N, C-alpha and C positions, 0 to 999 in steps of 0.2 A: 902665938900658934907654935906647937911643938914640931920638931923635925921628924919625930916618929909618926906623926899623923899625916905628914905630906906624902909618903909612899903609899899609904893606904888609900888616900884620896886619888892619887894617880892610878892606882890599880883599879879602883872602882870606876874611875873615868874610862879607862881602857876597856874594862869589862862591859860597861854600858855601851860604849861605841861599837864593840864587836857584836853585841846582841842586837843593836839597832841595824847593823849591816846584815846580820842574818835575817832579820825580819824583812828588810828591804829585798833581799834575794828571794825570800819565800814569796813576798808579794809580787815581785817581778815574774817569778815562775808561775804563780797562780794566774797573773794577768795573761801571760803567754798561753797558758793552758786554756783560759777562757776565750782568748782570741782565736786559738786553734779550733776550739769547739764551735765558736760562732762562725768561723770561716767554713768549717765542715757543714754546719747547718745551712749557711747561705749557699754553699756550692751544691747542696743536694737538689734544690729546685732547678739550678742551672743544668745539672746532669740530666734530671728528669725531662727538662725541656729539650736538651740536646738529643736525649733518646727519642722524644716525640718527633723532633726534627728529622732524626735519622729514620724513624719508623714511617714517617709520612710518605717518603718516596716508595717504600716497600708496599704500603697500602695502595698508593696510586698505581704501582706496577701490577699488583694483584687485581685492582679494579679494571685496569686496561686489559689484563689477560683474560678476565672473565668473559667479555664479549667475544674475544678471539676464540676462546674455547667453545662458546655457544655457536659461533660461525662454523667451526670445524665439525662440531656435532651435527649441525644442520646439513653441512656438506656431506658428511658420512651418511646421514639419513636419506639425503637426496640421491646419493650414489648407490645405495643398496638396492632400490628397485631397478636402476639402470643395469647394475651387475646381474641381477636375477633375470631380467629380460634378455640381456646379452647371452647368458648361459643357455636360456631356453632356445634362442635363435640358433646358437651353435649346435645344440643337441638336435634340433629339428633339421638343420641343414645336413648334419651327419646322417640322420635317418633317411632324409631324402636322397642323399648320395648313395646310401646302401640300397635303397629301393630301386634307384635308377640302374645301379650295377646289376642287381638281381634281374631287373626287367631286361636289360641288355643281354644278360646271359640266357634268359628264356627265349628272347627273339633269335639269338644266334643258334640256340639248340633247335628252335622251331624251323629256322632256315635249313639247317643240316637235315632235319627230319623231312622237310619238304623235298629236298633233293633226293633223299632216299625213297620217299614216297613216289616221286616221279619215276624213278628207276623201277620201282616195284609195279607201278601202273603199266609201264611199258612191257614188263615181263608178263603181267596178267593179260594185257591186250594180245600179246603174242600167243599165249596159251589159249585164250578164247578164240582167236582166229584159227588156230590149229584144230580145236574141238569143232568149231563151226564147219570147217572144211571137211573134216572126217564125217560129220553128221550129214552134210549135203551129199557127200559121196555115197553114204549109205542110203539116203532117200532116192538118189538117182538109180542106184542098183535095184531098190525095191520097185521103183516105177518101171524100170526096164523089165524086170521079172514079171510084173503084173501085165505089162503090155504084151509081152511074148505069150503069156498064158491066155490072154484075151484073143490074140491072133490064132493061137492053136485051137481054141474053142470055136472061133468063128469058122475056121476051116472044117471042123467037124460038123458044125451046123449046116454049112454049105453042102457037105456030102449028104447029110440027112435030108436037106431040102430037095436035092435031086432024086432022092429015093422015095419021096412022097408020091402017092398015087391019087389021093383024093384031097379035096379042099379041107376036109376035117383034119387030115394029117398035117396039112400046111398050117392051119389055125392052131393046132396043138403044138407044133414045133415053134411057131411064133410066140405063143404064150410062154413056153419053156425058155426060149431065148431071152425074152423080156425079163422074166424072173431072174434068170441067171445073170444078166447084165446089171440088174438092180442090186442083187446081192454082192456082185463083184464091186460095184461102185461104192456101196456102203462099207464094205470091207476095206476098200482102199482108203476111203475117207477116215475111217477109224484108225487104220494102221498108220497113215501119214500124219494124222493128228498126234498120235502117241509118239511117233518118231520126232515130230516137230517140237513137242513139249520137252522130250528128253534132250534133244539137241540144244534147245534154248537154255535149259537148266544147266547142262554141262558147259555150255559156252559162257554163261553169265556167272558161274560159280567162281572162277578165278578173279573176275572183276569185282564181284561182291565181297569176296574175302579181302581183296586189296583195299577196297573202300573202307571196310570196317577196321582194318589194320591201320590205315592212314588216319582215320578219326581218333583211334585210340592213341596213336603216337602224338598227334597234335595236342590232344587233351592232356596227355602226360607231360608234354614239353612246356605247356603254359601253366600247369598247376603245381608242378614240383619246384 
């Protein structure tokens, strides 16, 4: 074997060993890549399972929250009629209080009107008493005037009676006296009746006006 061939063989041997090392490195790198990919593929189900495990409590929480939300909605639905009834009761109580206050005001006004009416009635009674006294005084004066006139006529009749000389004169005088007395009596009755009616109307007018005014005041006090 030549010496020149020996370096060539060594060089080829070195070149072959280096190429084999490169191939080993490539294979090792490929194996690592495959292992990494397999690990990633194997880890994906674990992550998905972990996500499911983590999602499961959230779904349970949502499932537990749904009945609570339903209970809250039912409570709100049950409370809404109660709130409406409470508002109606409050509104009615306010209306009742206003009506009572208005009624109390009416009663107070009616009481003050009653006091004023009592005072007016007293004044009307005093006026009626004064009118009645005046009318009675006038009636008394008329009666006294009629009586004096009758006495004077009777004196004249007595004089005429003494002057009669026959029975016919006496009968004629008697007839005339009876007629005169009848006319006087009817005249007195008519005159006293008119005077009495006038006196009653004048005496009752203040009382009647007072009663009408009292009725109007009381009606106004309770209606306004």
